[in-house]
Rosetta silent file (secondary structure, phi, psi, omega in degrees, C-alpha in Angstrom):
SEQUENCE: MNELTEENLRLSTAERQATTQNGELQQRVTELEDDLAAARTSLRRMIRDENRPQPAP
SCORE:     score description
SCORE:     0.000 S_00000001
   1 L     0.000  -33.193  177.967  -49.700  -32.799  -42.057 S_00000001
   2 H   -62.839  -36.710  176.980  -47.689  -35.972  -41.308 S_00000001
   3 H   -57.731  -44.917 -179.222  -45.328  -33.983  -39.093 S_00000001
   4 H   -58.347  -53.244 -171.348  -48.404  -32.798  -36.964 S_00000001
   5 H   -65.823  -32.691  174.884  -49.599  -36.379  -36.651 S_00000001
   6 H   -72.052  -34.897  175.472  -46.183  -37.620  -35.665 S_00000001
   7 H   -69.866  -39.780 -178.905  -45.811  -34.816  -33.055 S_00000001
   8 H   -68.771  -30.996 -179.347  -49.265  -35.401  -31.708 S_00000001
   9 H   -76.109  -36.486 -174.478  -48.467  -39.188  -31.248 S_00000001
  10 H   -65.331  -43.016 -177.273  -45.050  -38.252  -29.631 S_00000001
  11 H   -67.683  -37.468 -178.654  -46.891  -35.810  -27.294 S_00000001
  12 H   -68.412  -42.105 -178.653  -49.672  -38.370  -26.434 S_00000001
  13 H   -68.659  -39.387  171.986  -47.040  -40.893  -25.629 S_00000001
  14 H   -62.718  -43.029  172.716  -45.142  -38.526  -23.348 S_00000001
  15 H   -56.829  -41.361 -178.794  -48.409  -37.628  -21.642 S_00000001
  16 H   -70.038  -44.780  176.592  -49.268  -41.125  -20.927 S_00000001
  17 H   -55.192  -46.907  178.324  -45.799  -41.745  -19.571 S_00000001
  18 H   -61.442  -36.033  174.885  -45.969  -38.670  -17.348 S_00000001
  19 H   -64.457  -42.909 -176.250  -49.363  -39.742  -16.042 S_00000001
  20 H   -70.793  -38.905 -179.638  -48.125  -43.213  -15.213 S_00000001
  21 H   -62.613  -42.811 -178.155  -45.009  -41.744  -13.488 S_00000001
  22 H   -56.814  -56.462 -172.251  -47.245  -39.237  -11.575 S_00000001
  23 H   -60.150  -35.932 -179.815  -49.419  -42.124  -10.236 S_00000001
  24 H   -66.080  -37.262 -176.422  -46.283  -44.129   -9.240 S_00000001
  25 H   -74.166  -33.926  178.463  -44.849  -41.083   -7.497 S_00000001
  26 H   -64.799  -37.799  177.020  -48.153  -40.336   -5.742 S_00000001
  27 H   -65.643  -36.722 -175.587  -48.168  -43.939   -4.371 S_00000001
  28 H   -67.568  -35.157  179.414  -44.599  -43.588   -3.263 S_00000001
  29 H   -68.184  -45.191 -178.738  -45.492  -40.313   -1.405 S_00000001
  30 H   -63.224  -45.496 -179.127  -48.361  -42.052    0.391 S_00000001
  31 H   -56.992  -47.381 -174.857  -46.103  -44.973    1.462 S_00000001
  32 H   -62.886  -39.337  176.089  -43.542  -42.512    2.719 S_00000001
  33 H   -60.676  -46.962  178.136  -46.185  -40.487    4.611 S_00000001
  34 H   -56.881  -42.815 -179.264  -47.429  -43.717    6.250 S_00000001
  35 H   -65.210  -37.909  178.742  -43.857  -44.603    7.293 S_00000001
  36 H   -60.599  -48.356  177.531  -43.296  -41.183    8.647 S_00000001
  37 H   -59.412  -46.629  178.777  -46.454  -41.409   10.760 S_00000001
  38 H   -62.148  -40.077  173.802  -45.524  -44.770   12.086 S_00000001
  39 H   -57.526  -44.521  176.052  -42.071  -43.501   12.981 S_00000001
  40 H   -61.277  -44.711  179.120  -43.464  -40.508   14.843 S_00000001
  41 H   -60.242  -39.822 -178.043  -45.877  -42.811   16.698 S_00000001
  42 H   -71.675  -41.936  179.584  -43.068  -45.064   17.692 S_00000001
  43 H   -62.670  -37.876  172.138  -40.892  -42.207   18.784 S_00000001
  44 H   -59.888  -45.393 -177.569  -43.717  -40.683   20.972 S_00000001
  45 H   -61.125  -45.174  178.810  -44.155  -44.096   22.542 S_00000001
  46 H   -57.642  -50.067 -176.916  -40.456  -44.410   23.323 S_00000001
  47 H   -62.651  -45.433  174.398  -40.359  -40.954   24.777 S_00000001
  48 H   -58.156  -41.635  177.449  -43.464  -41.636   26.949 S_00000001
  49 H   -67.813  -37.116  178.280  -41.974  -44.881   28.206 S_00000001
  50 H   -65.300  -32.173 -174.733  -38.648  -43.205   29.029 S_00000001
  51 H   -88.844   -7.796  175.682  -40.513  -40.473   31.028 S_00000001
  52 L   -71.990  146.417  176.259  -42.507  -42.909   33.252 S_00000001
  53 L   -68.835  138.752 -179.604  -41.284  -43.239   36.647 S_00000001
  54 L   -87.150  144.183 -176.308  -39.398  -46.549   37.184 S_00000001
  55 L   -69.312  143.259 -174.828  -40.510  -48.785   39.988 S_00000001
  56 L   -66.250  145.134 -178.616  -38.280  -48.905   43.132 S_00000001
  57 L   -73.892    0.000    0.000  -35.998  -51.939   43.349 S_00000001
């Protein structure tokens, strides 16, 4: 019975660690998605500015 208790404790600890790591990774994904959206917006703005006719000198 002691072996089962120890294994249960080990698995519970591993599950908590995996849950914590999952939360951290989900946060990182959200940050990277936000960065990607900002980069895309910036790139669109740059392309739009380059395609505007330039005023005559």
